[in-house]
N, C-alpha and C positions, 0 to 999 in steps of 0.2 A: 564463559558467559551462561552455559547450560548446564554445568554436570548436575548429577541429582542433589548434591547436598546444596545448592544451590535454590531448588524444587523447580515449581512450574514458570515458563515465561509465557504473558498475554503479549497476542501484537492484535488490534485493531486494523483493520483496511477500513478507508472510506472514499466514497464518493460518488457520483451523479452515473447513474444510468445510462449503461451502454459502452463504461469506458475503461470496462474489461476487471476490474475490479476481482471479480468472482473466480475467474480465468488466473490471476495472479496468483489468489489467494490457495486455489488448486494446485499451483504448480509450486508453491512454498509447503502447502501441507503433504504433499507427495515426496518430494525431494526432504524437509523433514524425516517423513517417515521409513525412510531409505538409511537416513542415518541413525539409527535405532531409536527415534525417538517415539514416545508415545503421545500420538498427534488428535487433537478435536479440533472440529470446524463445524459453523455456524454461522448459514449465510439470512441477509434478513434483507428483501428489494425491496421494501415499502410502496413508491409507485416507480418504480425504474422507466417502465417504458416509455415514461414521460416524463423525462429528465428528474426524477425525486432521488432521493435517497439512498444508500445501496451500503450496506455494512455487512461486513465477515470478522468473521473473530476466532484466532486460532490460536489455542494454548499449546504447548511443548514443553515435555520434562520427560522427566523415570516413571511418572504414572497421572496421567491429566482425568479428573473424573467429569468435567463439565468444560463446554466450550464456553459459556459464559461468559462477556465481558462486564465487570459494574464499575461503575464509577469512581473513580482513581486508581483503577486495578492495570491500565495496560503498560507494558514496559512500552513501548515503541506505539508511537500512532501513525498511520499512512494514511496520508490524504491523496487523493486523485485531482482535488477542486479544493483550492486555497479555502473557499469561503465552509467547504462540507470541515477545515482542519480546526476552524473558529468554531465550528456550531457543535463536533465531535470532544473538542479541548477539553474539556470535565472529566473523562473517561482516562486521559493521561495521570500513570501517578507522579506523583513529585521528584522530580528527577530523572525521569523518563527522555524519550529519544521522538522527535519529532521529524518525520520525514514528511515533505511538502509539495507539492508540484502547484509550482508560480504559473498558473495556467485558469484562467477563465471558463467556466460557462454561463453563462446569465438565466437565471430561472423564467420564468412567463411574468411576473409582476417586474422583473426589470424589462423585459423587450415590451412589455407596453405602454410601461413609462406609469409604472401603480409606486415604485419603490427603486431605490437606486442602488449600484453594486457600491458593497462598501468600499471606501478607500482605503490603501497601508496597510494592508492585511499581513503581509509578511513579516513588515514590522514590527506589527502590534504583535504577532505571535511568537516573533523572537525577542522580543520583551518580558514574555511570560515565559519561555522554555528556553533557557540557554544552551540547551542539546536539540540545537534545529538545523538541518541541514535545507535547504528550499534551493529547485533551478526548475527551470521550465523543460518537464518530461515531455509534454505535446510538441514542441520546438525542435527538441533533438528526433523523437521520432521523425518528425514530417522531413527530418533532413536525411534521415534515413532511407525515406519513399513511401511512407505509411504512418497517419497520426495515430491510429489504432495499437501501434505498438508501444506507445507510452506509459500501457500497463507493463511491460517487461522490462522498460528501462527504471522506470520505478521497482519492479521486484528485485535487480539488480544493485540498486542502489542499498535498499533492503537488506537482500545479502552479506551484501558487503560493510554495512553498518555493524552488522552483527557478525562478524568475524565469522562467516558461514560458506565465505567461499571458496574452502577448497572443497567441499563436495561437487559431485559429478552434475551439477545442473545444467549441461546442455544434453546430458541424457535422460534428465526429465522433461527438458523440450521436447526434446524430440518424439518420446512416449508422448506427450500432453495435450502439440498441437501438430495443426495439417501438415504435413508433408513442405509442399507450397508456401509455408511460412515460415518453414523451419530455419533457413537463412538469415531473412531481417530480423525474427527473434532474438539467434544469437546476437549479433551486430548489436539491437536494441537492449540487453540483457549487458556485453558488455562495455556500451554506452553507460548504461546506468553504474556499475561497477567503477566506473573512474570517476565519478561526481563526490565518491569518498576520497 
């Protein structure tokens, strides 16, 4: 999927502040660098501390000049929350892959009753993107003991979907996450790879 003859690959990770989007992106980037790819990563936080959008652009290949992903350019869109998938779908290229967390975080407008949370988002996404995998990473992570590990569940699914699960991701996790959370993250990563 990623040899130099096929050029650079682009992955857009989107979520809501507090979901661990940036940590997942860092683990992904470090793993890809250790595999010998040139990698560029860019973070856009938005109003992340207030539950706003967080996006991370990751590009990798033989040579990468810029991390910025434009409309219809992402090979893979990974969404940590399902409305965010709909919001950023225009960045996915035709034939691209969508990995979406079937998980809801209600924005303030929904909590105050000013707006309604959209219905049937997953089925609408699947109608537009045939290559969609969706599962509830929050539920999986909660079952492992900590819902905050949903970012690593999603990372595991992404890595499996990219067919890069042969790299030593557990070593990358060991180097980047606090030791007290390592075992949890290993279980979360493994649970994510099982989604494909």
